[in-house]
C-alpha positions as CSV (number, residue, x, y, z in Angstrom):
1,M,59.6,43.6,10.9
2,D,62.3,43.9,8.2
3,Y,60.9,43.4,4.7
4,G,64.4,43.4,3.1
5,G,64.9,39.7,3.3
6,G,64.2,39.0,-0.3
7,S,63.4,35.7,-1.9
8,V,64.7,32.2,-1.9
9,R,64.2,29.7,-4.8
10,V,64.1,26.0,-3.9
11,L,63.7,23.2,-6.4
12,I,61.8,20.0,-5.5
13,L,63.3,17.2,-7.5
14,G,62.7,13.5,-7.6
15,D,61.4,10.6,-9.7
16,S,57.9,10.5,-11.0
17,G,55.2,9.6,-8.4
18,V,57.3,10.0,-5.2
19,G,55.3,12.9,-3.7
20,K,57.0,16.1,-4.8
21,T,53.7,17.9,-5.6
22,T,52.2,16.7,-2.2
23,I,55.2,18.2,-0.3
24,A,54.9,21.4,-2.3
25,R,51.1,21.6,-1.5
26,L,51.7,20.9,2.2
27,L,54.3,23.7,2.4
28,T,52.3,26.4,0.5
29,T,48.8,25.7,1.7
30,A,47.0,24.6,4.8
31,G,46.9,21.0,3.6
32,P,47.6,18.5,0.9
33,G,44.5,19.4,-1.2
34,G,41.9,17.0,-2.4
35,G,42.7,13.7,-4.0
36,T,45.8,12.5,-5.8
37,P,47.4,15.3,-7.8
38,A,47.8,15.1,-11.6
39,P,51.4,14.5,-12.8
40,T,53.4,17.7,-13.1
41,V,54.2,18.7,-16.7
42,G,57.2,21.0,-16.6
43,C,57.1,23.0,-13.4
44,T,54.6,24.2,-10.8
45,C,55.5,27.1,-8.7
46,G,54.2,27.9,-5.2
47,V,55.2,30.8,-2.9
48,V,55.2,30.9,0.9
49,R,56.1,33.8,3.2
50,H,58.6,33.0,6.0
51,V,60.0,35.2,8.7
52,Y,63.6,34.4,9.9
53,H,65.4,36.5,12.5
54,G,62.9,39.3,12.0
55,A,63.4,39.5,8.2
56,E,60.6,38.5,5.8
57,Y,61.5,36.1,3.0
58,F,59.4,34.8,0.1
59,V,60.3,31.1,-0.5
60,E,59.5,30.1,-4.1
61,L,59.1,26.3,-4.4
62,L,59.5,24.9,-7.9
63,D,57.9,21.5,-8.2
64,I,59.8,20.0,-11.2
65,G,58.1,17.2,-13.2
66,G,59.9,13.8,-12.7
67,A,58.8,11.9,-15.7
68,S,61.7,10.9,-17.9
69,K,60.1,12.3,-21.1
70,Y,60.5,15.8,-19.6
71,Q,64.2,15.3,-18.7
72,A,65.5,17.5,-21.5
73,A,63.4,20.5,-20.3
74,R,64.4,20.3,-16.7
75,S,67.7,22.1,-17.0
76,V,65.7,25.4,-17.8
77,F,64.7,25.5,-14.1
78,Y,68.2,24.7,-12.6
79,H,69.5,28.3,-13.0
80,N,69.1,31.0,-10.3
81,K,68.2,28.5,-7.5
82,D,69.1,28.8,-3.8
83,G,68.4,25.2,-2.8
84,V,67.4,21.7,-3.9
């Protein structure tokens, strides 16, 4: 297996309460976790290993808080991303 794939950074964006954290949990763990997640303050990062065409990649999922009071801080996370 080729370990030279590198990493990919993906932002998970949306309004407050739409399920961004639940999606991030489903993709980075074996399940959604217990109960309703607390609101995300700023950003929560999860990493999952993915093999594509024999190359190993680390996919960084950045769950960005959706509450309007954090709107000014969100732009910090918009740099160096590979997907939204």
